C-alpha positions as CSV (number, residue, x, y, z in Angstrom):
1,M,-1.2,-5.0,-18.2
2,G,-1.6,-1.3,-18.0
3,L,-3.2,0.4,-15.0
4,K,-5.9,2.9,-16.2
5,K,-7.7,3.9,-13.1
6,T,-7.7,3.1,-9.3
7,F,-11.2,2.8,-7.8
8,K,-10.3,2.0,-4.1
9,E,-7.2,1.4,-1.9
10,I,-7.8,-0.5,1.3
11,P,-4.9,-0.4,3.8
12,K,-4.2,-3.9,5.1
13,N,-1.2,-3.0,7.2
14,S,1.8,-0.7,7.0
15,T,3.4,-2.5,4.1
16,E,0.4,-3.9,2.2
17,K,-2.8,-2.6,0.7
18,I,-5.6,-4.0,-1.4
19,V,-6.2,-2.1,-4.7
20,V,-9.3,-2.3,-6.9
21,S,-8.4,-0.9,-10.3
22,L,-9.3,-0.9,-14.0
23,S,-6.6,-2.4,-16.1
24,E,-6.1,-2.9,-19.9
25,W,-4.4,-5.8,-21.6
26,N,-4.6,-6.6,-25.4
27,D,-7.1,-3.8,-25.9
28,L,-9.5,-5.3,-23.3
29,E,-10.5,-3.8,-20.0
30,Y,-10.5,-5.8,-16.7
31,V,-11.1,-5.1,-13.1
32,D,-8.1,-6.0,-11.0
33,I,-8.3,-6.7,-7.2
34,R,-4.8,-7.2,-6.0
35,L,-2.6,-7.0,-3.0
36,W,0.1,-4.3,-3.4
37,Y,3.2,-4.2,-1.2
38,D,5.7,-1.5,-0.2
39,A,9.0,-2.4,-2.0
40,S,11.0,0.5,-0.6
41,N,12.9,-1.3,2.2
42,G,12.2,1.5,4.6
43,K,13.0,4.3,2.2
44,N,10.5,6.4,0.2
45,T,7.3,4.4,-0.2
46,E,7.3,2.5,-3.5
47,W,4.1,0.5,-4.1
48,K,4.2,-2.5,-6.4
49,P,1.5,-5.0,-7.4
50,G,2.0,-8.5,-5.9
51,K,1.1,-11.9,-7.3
52,K,-1.9,-12.3,-5.0
53,G,-5.1,-11.1,-6.6
54,I,-7.7,-11.6,-9.3
55,T,-8.3,-10.1,-12.7
56,I,-11.9,-10.1,-13.8
57,K,-13.5,-9.5,-17.2
58,L,-16.1,-6.7,-17.1
59,E,-18.8,-9.2,-18.1
60,Y,-18.5,-10.9,-14.7
61,L,-18.7,-7.8,-12.5
62,K,-22.4,-8.0,-11.8
63,D,-22.2,-11.7,-10.8
64,L,-19.2,-11.0,-8.6
65,K,-21.0,-8.1,-6.9
66,E,-24.1,-10.3,-6.3
67,G,-21.9,-13.0,-4.7
68,I,-20.1,-10.4,-2.5
69,D,-23.5,-8.9,-1.5
70,L,-24.8,-12.3,-0.5
71,A,-21.6,-13.0,1.5
72,I,-21.9,-9.7,3.3
73,S,-25.6,-10.3,4.1
74,E,-25.0,-13.8,5.4
75,L,-21.7,-13.3,7.2
76,L,-22.0,-9.8,8.5
77,G,-25.8,-9.6,8.9
78,E,-26.0,-6.5,6.8
79,D,-28.6,-5.7,4.2
80,E,-27.0,-6.3,0.8
81,G,-28.4,-3.0,-0.5
82,E,-27.0,-1.0,2.4
83,N,-23.7,0.2,0.7
84,K,-24.6,0.5,-3.0
């Protein structure tokens, strides 16, 4: 799977980050939400994608966003339109 564009990197701790990106595989585009890890063993930082994550067809993005907005609204008490 080829990485085409990174939309967001969310630091989790000093050795892990969550990366939201656009990927391509077999001429189809997907959104990938994946935990990346620092594989450098204390040397120069070398980020690599881990096994933990999800790859989503573009046709499911609006439904996924709707589900995340509902979870934010219910669990965090924030208006789902607040951070569009």
